[in-house]
N, C-alpha and C positions, 0 to 999 in steps of 0.2 A: 521792466522797458519790453519787457518779451508782453505779456500784456496789456500794454499800453498800444501795443501796437497792430495786435490781435484786434481789442476793442473798440479802436479806428478805423485796422480794415470792414471789422461787420459793419459799423455806422456810413463805412464808406460807400460797400454797396449796400444795403440797404434802402438809401437814400435813393441808389439808381433805379434799381429794384422795383419801389416803389411806384420811380418819375415811369416805366415804363411798363410793369407789369401792369398795375391797376389802366390807365391810357386802354392798354391791350387789350385784357376783361374791358373794358366798355363800347368795344370795340368789335371783340364776339358778341355781345350778348346782339347789337345793333344788329352785323349779321346772320344771324340766328332767324331775329325776330323778323329781317324783310327777305328771306328765304323763305319763310313762312308764310307769308304775305304774298310773297309772287310762286306758288305753288297752288294760293289756293287760286288766286286771278287764268292761270293759266287752266288749273280744270274747269273754274266756272267758264273761260270763252275756247275752252277744247271740246265743253258743249252746244255749247252756239249753234253750232251747224244742226247737229242733230234734230236740236228744236225749233230750228228756221221752215228743215227739211219737210218735217218725219209729220203726218198729220192724221196716222192710226193715233187713236188714243192708248192704245194696252202698252202696241209696242214705245210709244217715249216712255211709258212707263216703265218700263220694263230698262231701259239706257239709261234712265233717271235717276231706276234701282243699282244697276250695277255701275254706274260712273257715282252715288252717294256711299258704296259700299266700301272703295278704294280713297276716299279722298278726306283731303290731311286735313279737310275739320264738316261743322254741318253744313251739309247741304240740300237745301231746295230750289224750285221753280215755281214761279209765282204766273201760271201763265195769264192771260189779258182776261181772258171766263170771273176770273179770277177760282182756276182752281188750283190745288196748289198739288204739287208733287213731289218724289222725297222725304226730304226730315222735314212734321207736319213744323206749324212754324206762320205767325199773323204777319199780315201786311200788314205791315208802318207807315214813317213819316219817309223814310226813310229808300223804303219802296215806291214811292209814291212819287223822288227826286228822283228814282233811277226808270222806271217809266219816261220820263222826261226823254229817255235816250245819255244822258250822263256817265259814265260806268264811276265809282269812287274807295275808297276804302274809309271808314269810322273804326277810332279804337274804342273796345268799353271799357270794365273791371272787369270785363271778364276773358275780354279779350283785342280777337277782332271782326267788323262784319266786311264780307269782303263782296259789290255789288257790281252784274255788269249787265248792261241793257240788251236784246236781242229778239231786234224787229220783226214779225212774223208781217207773213206780206196777205195785207188783208180781210186781217184779223187783230191786230198793235205791237201792245212791246209786252213780252215774256222777260222779265227780273229773272238772270240766274244767282244767287246769295249762297256766301259757302262762308259757314263762323269757328272762321278756328281759335278751339282755344286755348288761356292762358302758354300750360303749355309745352301745348306746340313748335308757342312764339320764343320757348324758351326754352326747346328743347338740345341738349347739347351743352349749354350754359354754366353748367352745377362743373360738369367735370371739365370743363376750360379751363372752368375757373381753379378747381384748384390742379390742375397739370400745370398753371399758370402761378401756385402758391410753390405748388412744390421744387417743379423749379426754379420758380424765385430762393428759397428756404435753401434748395440742395448751390446754388450760388455763394450762399452769405456765407453756407457750411464750407466753402472749398476755397473761399476767399482767408476767412480767418487761416485755414492749417495752412494756405502760403503762405499766409500772410506768420505763423507762426516757427512759421521750416526757415522763412527768411531771421524775421527774427533772433531766431534758436543759431540761425553764423554768425551773428556779429553777439550778441546775450552771450552764450554758453560757453564763446574765446575770451570776453570779457572779463566773465564772474573768476571766469577760472586768471587771468591775472594779476585783479583784484584781490580774488585768496591764494591765491601769492606773494605780496607786494605787503600783504599784515601778515603771511608770516618771520614773511623778511623783519618784519618792523618787530618782531618779539622774538628774530635771532635767531629766528634758520636761518642760517643762508643757505645748505644746499638744496632750499626750495626752486627752485623752473615751473616754466612753463611750452606745452607742447602748442611751438607756434602753430594753429587753425584759427580761418576765418575771415575776410574779406582779405585781398592784401596791405591791408594797411595796419590792421589790426594782426598783423603774421607777422611783418616788421615793428611794434613794437612789442609782441614774445621776446621775440630777436635783443631787440637792443634791450628787454630790460633782463634774460638770461645775463648776455656777456654786464650788465652794470652789476648785477650778484657777484657774479663768479671776477669783476675784476677789484669788488670790495670782499670779499673772502684773502685773494690776495693781502693788500692794502695790510688789512688785519692780519695774515701770519704772520705781514714783513714787521707788523708793528709789534707784535708780539716776540719775533724773532729778535732785534735786533737791540725789543728791553733788555729782552733776558741776556745774551752776550755783555747787553754793557752792567749787569748786574752781578751778573760770572766774571766778567773782568775789576767790578768795586770789594772781590775778595778780595785779593792777595793785597790792595793796598790799606787795607783794614787786617788783614791777619798780620801783616808787619806793624801795621800804627797800635792790634790786638800786643804781638807786642814789645813792642819799646815802651810800651806802657807797663808791663809784666815785670821788662827791668830797673820801671822809674820806686824809691824810698816810697816804703807803705806810706802813707800821712793819708792825711783825708782828700788835699788834690787827687793823685792815682786812683783812689774810689770811682768817684767821681769820671775820670774819666773814662776808669776803665764801663759801670755801667754806664759811661753815653753809651760810648763803643759798643755796647750789648745792646744797645735800645737801637742804634744803626745794622747791624751787624742781624736782630728781628726784624728789619724794618728791610732788611735787602732777600731776604728768606721766604718771607711773609711775598712779597710783588714776584723769587723765583714761582713758589707754592702756587698765587695765580694766575700763571703765565700756562704751570701746567698742568696747570686745573684745565683750566679754559682749551689748551690741548688738547685731552687726555678726552673732553667730557663734549667741544663742542660750542660755541656760543652757545649754542637750545640745552638749558636742563630742564628737569621737572625733581617738582618735589614735594610729598605730602606735607601739607601745612600742618596739620592736623597735627602729624607726630612728631613736624620742627615744635609745634608748640608746648604739645606734653612733653615734649622733654625737657628747655628750656626751667620751663610752669616744673618744674621738679630741679633743678640745676636751683632756680633760684626761690623755692622752696623755703632751701636753710637759712638765706637773708630774712627772710619775716617770716617762720618762728622767734628767728631772734628776735626781730625787732615789733613784737607780737601786732604784725599788719592781719586781718582777717583777706583772705584770699576767697573768690566765686566763680568757677572757673562755669563756662556754660559753652561748655565744646560735645557736637555728637559722636558717636562708635564710630563711625564712614572716615573715608577722606573725602582732601580736596588739591587735588594735588593742582599746583601752580608752574609757572616756568621762570621757574627761580632756580639757584642751585642752593644746593645745601645749604653752607655758610651765608648764602647771600638770604634766606631764610631766617635762619637762625640768629641773624646782625640786624631783623628787622622783629622779629622779637624781642633783643633783648633792651634796642635801645629802646623800644616803646616801656620796655617795664624799668630799665632805668630810671626813665623819665619823672616812676611814679615817686620810683625808691629814692633819687638825688632831692627830688621839686616838694614832697611833704613831708609833715611828721611822722615821726614811729606811732603806728598803731593808730593808722591809717587802712582802712582798706580798701577795695579795691580789686577789677573784677577782671576776668577775659574771657571774653566773645568770639566762636566761628562760627558764624550763620550762611546758606549763603540766599541770598540775596535775590538771582536771575537766574535759568536753565546752566551762564554759563560764567557767575559771576560770584567768587562767595567776597564774602565780609570780615576781617581783623577787627575787634576793638578792644581800647584798655581805657579803663575810668577806672576814677580813682573821689573818693571824701575829701579831699585836700580844699585849697585855696582855689586850685584850678586855675585858666590863662588869665592873662592881664585882657581887660577892657576891646583893646584893639591892636588883635598879636600880629608882629611886623617880622621882618622877612627873617637868614638867615642871618644869625652869629649878632641877630639886636629883640632874645627871646620876649624882655623885658620882664622876666625873674630870675635873670640874677643869672643864669648861664649864658652860655653860650649860641645856642641855640643849634647849633652844630648836629644836633641825633633828629632832631624830627626832620632839618634836609638831610639824610641818608635817608631817613625811614620812606620821605618823599623820590628820594632819584630811589628807591627798591622797588617803590610802586609803579614809579613812570617807567621802568623799564618795560616795565610788563606791562602797557597798556593799562598800569590803573592810575592811582589816584588818593591821598590823604587828604582828611580833611580831620578841623579838632572842632572841639566846638565843649560847651558846656553839660554835665555826665544831672541825671535826675537831683541830685543830690545836689546837686549846683558845686562839682568837684569840676579837674580838666575829664576832655572825652575826645578818645584819641582813634574815628573813623578810617583804615586803611582798605577799600577794592579793590579787589585784583580778577581777570580774568582766572577762569581753569581751560586746563586742558583735558 
C-alpha cells in the first residue's frame, strides 16, 4: 500500500508537472525569440536618424561599424546609391521590398532578418538589415528548460517523499497491528501493539490490546475452572477406589478397578495439560526434527519386530515450530500409528522433513501399503475400518499453528500424509 500510494502521488504530480512545464517551456522559447527580434529592431531604428542626417560617408561608415560591433546580429546598411555599409551583404527581394517603405521581419532556416527602411531626403530610401542567428533567438532557452526540468523532477520527488511519509504513518501501524494479530492467532496472547498513526488506527490498536487482554483473562479463567473441577473429581474417585478395593476379588471388581484407573489417568492428564499451559503459556516452540527422531527411535522396536524397512530423510538442522513438545510428539505418533495400524507387516514406510519455504517446514509420512480409499472421508469415516480420529487429531494440531494436512497417494501407490507448518 505504501509503495502504491507513492507511485500514485508520483504519477499524479508528473501529469501536473508536464501540463505546466511544457507550455511554460514553449512560452520561454517564444519570449526569448521575441526579445531577440525586438532588440534587433531597436538597434536598426536607433541607427536610422544617423543614416538620415549624416552626409559624410566616412563618418556614416564609422557609425555603422560601431553599431555593428555591438549588434545582436549581422548589421548591414543598403544606401540608395547601392553602397553597402557594415557587414557585407547583397541586396535581394526583401531589401527591394523594404525600400518601398515597409519595415518587416522574415524567418530563415538560419534565424531571422529584420528590415527597417530609412528615408534620406533628396537621395531615396536606405535599408537597415539585421540578421539574427538561430543561437541568438534561443539564447537562454536550454538553461530555462533545464531549470524547469529540474524543478519538475524535484516536485515529483517531493510529492513521492511526502506521500511515502503520509503512507508510512498509516501503513507501519497497520502492519504492526496485522503482525500482532497473526501472533495472537498462533497463540501468543502476550502480543500487544503500540497505538500509533491516525486517530482511527490508534483507536483500533487500543481496542486490539483490550481484546487480547480479555481473551487471556477468559482462557485463564477457563483453565482455573477446569483445574478446580479436575481436583474436585479426585475426592469422589478416591472414595470410589476405596469402595472397589473393599469388594470381593473377581472379574467384575478387576474391571471396575481398571475403569477407575482409566478415569484417574484421564483426570491426571487434564491437570497436567492445564499446568503445562500455565507454565509454558499458550505459545510454545519445539524442534520438530528432534521430536521426530525421538519418536522414530521409539517406533523402531515395533518396526523391527514387523520387519518393516524404514527410510528416514531428515536433515541435521533444527526446525522450530509453534507447538508444545507433547503436541509435536502426538502429531508424529498419530502419523506413524496410522502406518502400523493399516498396513501389513513388512510394508516399507518413509519419514521425511524438509523446508518448503523460508518460513514453512513439511513433515511427510508415506508407505507402500494399500493406500487411502478413492474418496477420503471426514472424521469417523476413514473408509478403512478405523474411526478416522487419528488423522483428524493430526489435522487439528497442524491447524492450531496455521498449518495444513493433506492426504494423497505415494509414488509406490500407498498412503502419503503431508503436514505443512510454519516455522518460528
